[in-house]
ROMI-47639 format. One line per field, with one value per residue (C-alpha): residue number from 1; residue in one letter; y, x, z. Coordinates in pm, 1 decimal, padded with zeros to 6 digits. Last residue first. Layout:
<sites>
keke	(NUM, ...)
drenpa	(A, ...)
north	(Y, ...)
east	(X, ...)
up	(Z, ...)
</sites>
This chain:
<sites>
keke	(280, 279, 278, 277, 276, 275, 274, 273, 272, 271, 270, 269, 268, 267, 266, 265, 264, 263, 262, 261, 260, 259, 258, 257, 256, 255, 254, 253, 252, 251, 250, 249, 248, 247, 246, 245, 244, 243, 242, 241, 240, 239, 238, 237, 236, 235, 234, 233, 232, 231, 230, 229, 228, 227, 226, 225, 224, 223, 222, 221, 220, 219, 218, 217, 216, 215, 214, 213, 212, 211, 210, 209, 208, 207, 206, 205, 204, 203, 202, 201, 200, 199, 198, 197, 196, 195, 194, 193, 192, 191, 190, 189, 188, 187, 186, 185, 184, 183, 182, 181, 180, 179, 178, 177, 176, 175, 174, 173, 172, 171, 170, 169, 168, 167, 166, 165, 164, 163, 162, 161, 160, 159, 158, 157, 156, 155, 154, 153, 152, 151, 150, 149, 148, 147, 146, 145, 144, 143, 142, 141, 140, 139, 138, 137, 136, 135, 134, 133, 132, 131, 130, 129, 128, 127, 126, 125, 124, 123, 122, 121, 120, 119, 118, 117, 116, 115, 114, 113, 112, 111, 110, 109, 108, 107, 106, 105, 104, 103, 102, 101, 100, 99, 98, 97, 96, 95, 94, 93, 92, 91, 90, 89, 88, 87, 86, 85, 84, 83, 82, 81, 80, 79, 78, 77, 76, 75, 74, 73, 72, 71, 70, 69, 68, 67, 66, 65, 64, 63, 62, 61, 60, 59, 58, 57, 56, 55, 54, 53, 52, 51, 50, 49, 48, 47, 46, 45, 44, 43, 42, 41, 40, 39, 38, 37, 36, 35, 34, 33, 32, 31, 30, 29, 28, 27, 26, 25, 24, 23, 22, 21, 20, 19, 18, 17, 16, 15, 14, 13, 12, 11, 10, 9, 8, 7, 6, 5, 4, 3, 2, 1)
drenpa	(S, A, A, L, E, E, V, R, A, R, Y, E, I, T, W, V, A, I, Q, H, P, V, T, I, G, L, I, L, A, A, A, L, D, E, N, R, D, A, R, G, R, F, R, Y, A, L, L, G, F, A, A, A, I, A, A, N, P, A, A, E, R, A, F, R, L, F, R, A, G, Y, P, G, G, R, P, D, R, A, L, L, L, A, L, H, R, P, A, H, W, A, A, F, Y, A, G, F, G, L, R, V, P, A, A, Y, L, V, L, S, P, L, L, V, D, V, A, D, A, V, D, D, S, L, V, A, T, G, A, F, A, T, A, A, L, L, A, R, A, S, A, A, G, R, G, A, I, T, L, P, V, A, G, R, V, F, A, E, A, P, E, F, R, R, S, G, C, L, R, A, F, A, A, D, G, S, G, F, H, A, W, S, V, V, R, L, T, R, A, A, V, T, P, Y, R, R, A, I, L, Y, V, V, I, A, V, V, G, Y, V, I, G, I, A, A, K, G, G, R, P, R, V, G, C, R, E, L, V, A, A, D, T, A, G, H, A, I, G, I, T, A, T, L, G, L, V, I, A, R, T, V, S, P, A, V, T, A, A, L, G, L, G, G, V, A, T, W, T, A, R, R, M, A, S, A, F, N, E, A, R, E, P, M)
north	(01297.5, 00960.0, 01136.2, 01361.1, 01045.8, 00845.3, 01116.8, 01152.6, 00778.6, 00797.1, 01094.7, 00900.5, 00600.7, 00774.5, 00994.6, 00653.7, 00533.1, 00787.5, 00792.9, 00432.9, 00505.5, 00742.6, 00589.0, 00271.2, 00452.0, 00721.4, 00486.9, 00283.3, 00583.2, 00753.2, 00429.1, 00389.5, 00787.3, 00690.8, 00427.7, 00606.2, 00439.4, 00428.9, 00073.9, -00015.0, -00137.3, -00523.2, -00623.1, -00302.5, -00339.0, -00707.9, -00649.2, -00356.0, -00574.4, -00885.4, -00676.6, -00532.5, -00872.5, -01003.6, -00709.9, -00804.5, -01181.0, -01092.0, -00822.6, -00987.0, -01266.6, -00979.1, -00782.3, -01062.5, -01145.5, -00781.2, -00782.7, -01101.4, -00904.3, -00628.7, -00811.7, -00815.8, -00585.3, -00636.2, -00300.6, -00262.4, 00100.0, 00063.9, -00181.2, 00020.0, 00350.2, 00125.8, 00047.7, 00391.4, 00452.7, 00156.8, 00275.3, 00622.2, 00605.6, 00304.7, 00207.5, 00578.5, 00773.8, 00484.9, 00483.5, 00871.4, 00899.7, 00579.4, 00752.5, 01126.4, 01029.4, 01099.4, 01478.3, 01618.9, 01347.2, 01260.4, 01598.9, 01646.5, 01326.3, 01420.3, 01765.0, 01694.1, 01403.3, 01529.1, 01880.3, 01676.1, 01481.5, 01773.6, 01922.7, 02154.9, 02434.6, 02621.4, 02282.4, 02269.1, 02660.6, 02536.7, 02210.5, 02437.3, 02689.3, 02396.7, 02252.5, 02553.7, 02625.5, 02242.3, 02388.7, 02650.9, 02450.7, 02198.4, 02501.8, 02539.7, 02207.7, 01843.3, 01658.8, 01475.2, 01847.2, 01909.4, 01580.8, 01673.7, 01998.1, 01917.6, 01626.2, 01692.8, 02077.3, 02038.1, 01798.3, 02063.7, 02310.0, 02189.6, 01984.3, 02279.6, 02084.4, 01836.8, 01566.1, 01262.3, 00963.0, 00900.9, 01290.5, 01223.2, 00916.2, 01103.4, 01415.8, 01156.5, 01050.0, 01388.6, 01467.7, 01168.7, 01159.0, 01530.3, 01572.9, 01266.6, 01391.9, 01713.1, 01556.4, 01265.8, 01527.2, 01706.0, 01346.9, 01241.4, 01578.9, 01515.2, 01156.3, 01196.5, 00914.3, 00632.6, 00838.7, 00792.2, 00411.6, 00419.6, 00630.9, 00371.1, 00069.9, 00211.3, 00349.7, -00022.6, -00212.4, 00020.8, -00054.9, -00387.2, -00413.6, -00236.2, -00465.6, -00762.3, -00607.2, -00603.7, -00684.8, -00426.5, -00143.2, -00160.0, 00121.0, 00102.8, 00137.2, -00258.8, -00219.5, 00022.9, -00170.0, -00487.8, -00268.3, -00097.4, -00428.5, -00383.4, -00052.7, -00121.0, -00425.5, -00254.6, -00084.3, -00326.5, -00633.1, -00506.6, -00184.6, -00302.9, -00548.8, -00292.9, -00039.1, -00307.2, -00379.2, 00012.0, 00030.0, -00239.0, -00085.0, 00279.5, 00165.6, 00464.8, 00783.6, 00533.7, 00401.3, 00755.9, 00773.0, 00453.9, 00474.1, 00795.8, 00632.8, 00325.5, 00497.5, 00761.9, 00484.4, 00299.8, 00581.0, 00655.2, 00277.1, 00314.5, 00632.9, 00456.8, 00142.3, 00388.1, 00595.6, 00271.4, 00149.6, 00485.8, 00480.2, 00730.7)
east	(-07316.8, -07486.2, -07807.0, -07590.3, -07373.8, -07716.4, -07842.5, -07535.0, -07578.4, -07906.5, -07820.5, -07516.5, -07699.0, -07955.2, -07710.8, -07552.8, -07901.4, -07966.2, -07615.3, -07627.4, -07953.9, -07798.7, -07426.1, -07567.9, -07749.4, -07521.9, -07230.9, -07409.5, -07551.6, -07197.3, -07021.0, -07274.0, -07200.8, -06826.0, -06844.5, -07037.8, -07340.4, -07375.0, -07349.0, -07578.8, -07482.7, -07542.0, -07251.7, -07195.0, -07507.4, -07471.8, -07142.6, -07258.7, -07565.9, -07340.8, -07080.7, -07404.7, -07552.7, -07185.5, -07178.8, -07522.5, -07417.3, -07086.7, -07184.1, -07312.6, -07034.7, -06768.7, -06934.3, -06940.2, -06573.4, -06450.2, -06631.4, -06469.4, -06123.3, -06210.1, -06283.5, -06688.0, -06920.1, -07286.1, -07355.3, -07101.3, -07042.2, -06651.3, -06717.0, -06929.9, -06717.3, -06433.8, -06574.1, -06679.3, -06263.8, -06192.4, -06428.4, -06291.9, -05954.1, -05806.3, -06081.7, -06245.9, -05910.7, -05685.6, -05949.5, -05953.4, -05619.2, -05596.6, -05872.9, -05744.6, -05375.7, -05195.6, -05072.1, -05355.4, -05592.2, -05243.7, -05154.7, -05567.1, -05562.5, -05253.4, -05408.6, -05721.2, -05647.1, -05310.2, -05431.6, -05717.7, -05411.8, -05207.5, -05496.1, -05264.2, -05488.8, -05221.6, -05191.1, -05572.6, -05562.9, -05274.9, -05427.9, -05753.2, -05548.8, -05349.0, -05675.8, -05808.0, -05485.5, -05537.3, -05901.3, -05775.6, -05540.4, -05807.9, -06038.3, -05893.4, -05941.9, -05887.4, -06204.1, -05976.9, -05888.7, -06275.7, -06310.4, -06054.8, -06186.1, -06572.0, -06574.8, -06340.8, -06365.3, -06746.4, -06759.8, -06498.6, -06724.3, -07036.5, -06833.3, -06656.1, -06365.6, -06378.1, -06193.1, -06157.6, -06092.1, -06465.9, -06510.1, -06256.1, -06451.4, -06757.2, -06583.2, -06461.5, -06827.1, -07007.3, -06734.5, -06732.9, -07102.4, -07198.2, -06933.4, -07023.8, -07392.5, -07284.3, -07049.4, -07308.7, -07575.1, -07364.9, -07313.3, -07639.4, -07735.6, -07567.0, -07655.1, -08051.0, -08169.7, -07925.0, -07934.1, -08325.0, -08267.9, -08030.6, -08187.1, -08496.4, -08261.2, -08088.7, -08418.2, -08573.1, -08302.1, -08300.6, -08700.2, -08601.0, -08327.3, -08553.2, -08811.1, -08556.9, -08372.3, -08744.5, -09108.5, -09275.3, -09040.8, -08731.5, -08524.9, -08396.4, -07981.9, -07960.1, -08227.5, -08029.6, -07716.3, -07826.8, -07979.1, -07635.0, -07455.9, -07325.6, -07215.3, -06840.7, -06856.6, -06817.0, -06535.0, -06324.6, -06350.8, -06365.3, -06252.6, -05934.2, -05863.2, -05915.4, -05670.7, -05399.6, -05425.0, -05398.1, -05108.0, -04909.6, -05008.7, -04917.5, -04551.1, -04379.2, -04606.1, -04932.2, -04684.5, -04615.9, -05011.8, -05065.6, -04811.6, -04973.8, -05344.3, -05212.0, -05007.1, -05254.9, -05540.7, -05314.4, -05277.6, -05643.1, -05716.5, -05491.1, -05649.8, -06019.5, -05877.8, -05757.4, -06099.4, -06295.4, -06097.5, -06138.0, -06515.4, -06695.8)
up	(02446.8, 02362.9, 02232.4, 01966.3, 01865.0, 01808.2, 01616.3, 01377.1, 01333.5, 01202.9, 00946.9, 00829.1, 00748.5, 00603.5, 00404.5, 00298.3, 00169.3, -00024.7, -00159.5, -00255.2, -00441.9, -00677.8, -00674.6, -00881.8, -01144.6, -01160.5, -01249.3, -01476.1, -01652.2, -01666.4, -01779.2, -02076.3, -02164.1, -02192.8, -02369.4, -02646.0, -02815.5, -03162.7, -03215.7, -02948.8, -02582.6, -02520.9, -02434.8, -02194.2, -02028.4, -01955.8, -01786.2, -01588.3, -01479.8, -01365.4, -01176.8, -01002.6, -00960.0, -00829.1, -00581.2, -00445.8, -00387.5, -00226.9, -00034.2, 00295.0, 00279.1, 00261.7, 00527.9, 00783.3, 00691.5, 00757.8, 01111.1, 01194.9, 01099.5, 01304.6, 01588.8, 01716.9, 01764.5, 01619.6, 01638.5, 01309.1, 01316.8, 01304.7, 00994.4, 00818.0, 00854.5, 00776.3, 00445.5, 00354.7, 00363.3, 00162.0, -00079.3, -00121.3, -00110.1, -00301.7, -00511.7, -00581.5, -00577.9, -00765.9, -01048.1, -01062.7, -01086.4, -01367.5, -01548.7, -01562.0, -01593.3, -01294.4, -01194.6, -01093.5, -00920.8, -00743.6, -00606.6, -00497.8, -00357.5, -00138.4, -00057.0, 00103.2, 00325.1, 00418.7, 00528.9, 00751.5, 00863.3, 00967.0, 01173.1, 01383.0, 01310.3, 01094.8, 00935.0, 00839.8, 00719.0, 00486.4, 00361.6, 00281.0, 00095.6, -00117.8, -00192.4, -00325.8, -00509.3, -00664.8, -00780.0, -00948.1, -01160.4, -01226.5, -01319.2, -01662.8, -01786.9, -01574.6, -01476.7, -01191.3, -01052.8, -01024.6, -00847.5, -00595.7, -00535.9, -00527.0, -00237.3, 00006.2, -00033.7, -00052.8, 00302.4, 00437.1, 00409.9, 00512.3, 00831.3, 00981.6, 01120.6, 01419.2, 01309.2, 01529.7, 01292.9, 01295.4, 01202.0, 00917.7, 00808.6, 00770.4, 00581.1, 00328.5, 00301.9, 00263.2, 00016.9, -00181.3, -00220.8, -00247.3, -00545.9, -00707.1, -00730.7, -00851.4, -01146.8, -01176.6, -01286.1, -01526.4, -01717.0, -01698.1, -01852.8, -02165.5, -02157.4, -02149.9, -02263.3, -02086.7, -01766.9, -01759.6, -01790.8, -01542.1, -01254.5, -01324.3, -01281.2, -00975.1, -00798.2, -00907.7, -00724.4, -00400.0, -00421.9, -00422.5, -00145.7, 00065.4, 00057.6, 00092.5, 00408.0, 00564.1, 00376.7, 00562.4, 00620.8, 00861.7, 00879.8, 01203.9, 01160.7, 01116.5, 00817.4, 00643.8, 00705.7, 00547.8, 00223.8, 00173.8, 00236.5, -00146.0, -00075.8, -00047.6, -00278.0, -00622.3, -00519.3, -00287.0, -00547.1, -00927.5, -00858.1, -00658.7, -00975.4, -01187.6, -00981.9, -00967.3, -01347.0, -01475.0, -01220.2, -01389.3, -01742.7, -01610.8, -01471.6, -01450.7, -01396.6, -01272.4, -01020.4, -00832.1, -00807.0, -00704.2, -00413.8, -00290.6, -00327.3, -00101.4, 00125.8, 00208.6, 00191.4, 00484.6, 00645.3, 00688.7, 00764.1, 01093.1, 01166.6, 01141.5, 01369.3, 01647.0, 01623.8, 01654.1, 01948.7, 02096.6, 02116.6, 01887.2)
</sites>
């Protein structure tokens, strides 16, 4: 990665440390204020961070007949089909969401760490970065063991002089362990995962330019799809059945959005790795 991209990613890394650490502390002393901040971040960067998937795929060389519009249609169909299946089978959806989230958050954070210059063993790191924090967020008997696993990973990272990698795993794990479940996960998603994914997109934008200009381009591209996703979620909530549990509806919505987003991210990551290997 060019030095400039690595410097930008390192600055974003420190910003996410500050944001999640600050929100974790605030959640224990001012939960109402923290909830408002988390909701605001989720409604903006949280929803928007995957809203340019079709455009990014096209720029990465995925160009079916119909171009970006065709990618968007397939993306939307997959999202709706997954949502409907999840609504029909809520128990299966909840378990599937856990596994998909492990893979999505873990692989995304490992890719971001590579952008920052990390060269740790990726498969194991991706698992730790995804499964451990989200297991902690689920509470239960496994959360304490997961926190020990995070501590052990952080210890090996420090011994390898990778202090930043240690903070990456241990800080969100501590926040998710100490904060109320929904606030902790909301902070992790909106102030950690989404900004880091955005940093990857901006650093890899082949059109180049100052990072401010790249962000403005991203915002213009993301706005329409982010509005559609938010409207769909609001409509699904408005017309839910009387017997529906909010947790089941939320799981179906998140799974419907995450599955096509994860497919897009894996495709983008694969092509980025191929380019990196070809350039090395």
